[in-house]
C-alpha positions, 0 to 999 in steps of 0.5 A: 499206410497200414491201419491197426483195425479190429479184425474180429469186429471186421469179420463180424460185420462181414459175416452179418452183411453177407447174411443180410444180403443172402437172406434177401437174395436167396428168399426168391432164388435158389442159386447164384450164376456167373452173370449174377455174381458179377453184379451181386453187390453195388460194391464192385470190388467185392464182386471182383474178389469173389470171382478171384477166389473162385478162380483160385479154387478152380485152379486147385480143383484142376490140380487135383485132376492130375494123376501119376497114372495118366499123361497130363502133358500130352497135347491132346489131354492139354487141349481137352482140359482147356476145352473142359475148363472153358465150358465149366467156367461158363456154368457157375452155379452156387448155392447159399451154403457155399456162397455166403462164406465166399461173400463174407470173405470178399467183404473182409478182403475189400476192407483189408485192401484199404486198411492193410494194402501190403498184406492184401497185395501179398495175398492177391498178387504173390501167393499161390504163384510158382514163379513171379513175373511182371506179366503174371502180376499184371494178370491180377489187375482185372480183379482190382477196381479200388486203387487199380491205377496205383497198382498198375503204376507200381507194376510198370516200374518192376524189372522184367525177368524172374521176381523175388517174392519178398523183394516185390512185397517190400518194394510195394510197401515202400512205393505206397509210403510215397503215395500215401495221400493217393490211396483210397481212404477208410472213410470212402470205403465206409461210405460205400458199405454204409449204403448196405448196412451201418458200420461206424468207423469207431467200431472198426478200430475199437478193441471192444466187440462191435454191435452186429448188423441189424438183420431182418427176420429170415424170410422164406419164399411164400407159397402161392396158396399163402399169398393174400391178393390185395384189393382190386386196383382202382380204374386206370387213370384217365388221359388228364394229368394225374394230379387233376384226376385223383380224388380227395380221399386217396391223392398224394396231393391232398395229403401234402397239400400245397407245401410240396409237389405230389409224386404224380406231379413230379412223375408227370414231368419226366426228363427226356430219355437218354441213349442208354434208356432207349437201348434198355427199352426193349420188352421184358416178359416179367418184372420178377425175372428182369429186375437186376440184383442191384435194382432189387436191393434198391427197391427193397431198401428205398421203396419197401423199407427193407422188407423183402416179403413186401417187395416180393408180393408187390412185384407178384401183383404187378406181374399179374396185371393185364395192361400198363395203365392198371399196373401204373395206377396200382403203383401211383395210388395203392403202393405210393400211399401205403409206403409214402413214396412222395420223396422216392421219385427216382426209384418209382420212375425206374419201376414205372419204366420196367412196367412200360417195358413189360407191356410194350 
């Protein structure tokens, strides 16, 4: 079950990916709060491991509050501490210098959870425990998404009462040996991370240094005065079908002729909205503040070729339009032709739905 991987290459990839994600996020936001932390990356296990690491540091901070000069066993003190902890836990706010290493560690830990599960289980479930019980071990399951059912099954078979550290660790290794085929494969986790930044399986196990994740230039949020507005948008599209009203000079239909359907043709046949889409149809005040982190990464990667600044400028322009038709016209004519969105219907549809909600 344990894989002999190149730890240095893994850490190098984790640090590079963390820098890439932070470059994109912190270019337009100064801090990460608790709600943003929950969905910061599309890899759920990474987000959960960040939260668990925060909990560990939280407990260490609380332990530092204890003093030989005060009675921390007093019931009033205990109650006040619980209230304080509850309030503070809802006020998570992390700046980049502290967040980036937290993210890098969570990426490494997610790989380790697949590559060396016994060692990762020991760190996440057994360490920093004054005493071990089944109930305490099960409380850690809320921070696990990959192979959660297998770990749950193992814990369900442990005996009640005090447990011994070494015995639990050894029993977990023996359990995994019998369920080897059910544990998540390395290929599966590589597929998830390759959606964010490329990593080759050979580099993960090769003893030679792996190439770093290609990073875009560090981008800082542009000052408003430095922003050059684009040309005024074309007139709003008439009530006729889009593919009939576009001119021969600027229509996607002219560009791709009869070989493929145009972006406008495809978007004119939207499927009926789902229940979830209806629930998410409430009005929003601005695109910039309403686009989730995962959506932002998707738009940057799929629509703007990974260029954070181009995404930021486009969203800024869209937020300045006074009506939905002008904003949609800017998307379907200017942006779609500039970035060739002829095969990006899914992400363009998401952007158009956000525009509809803004002007609802």
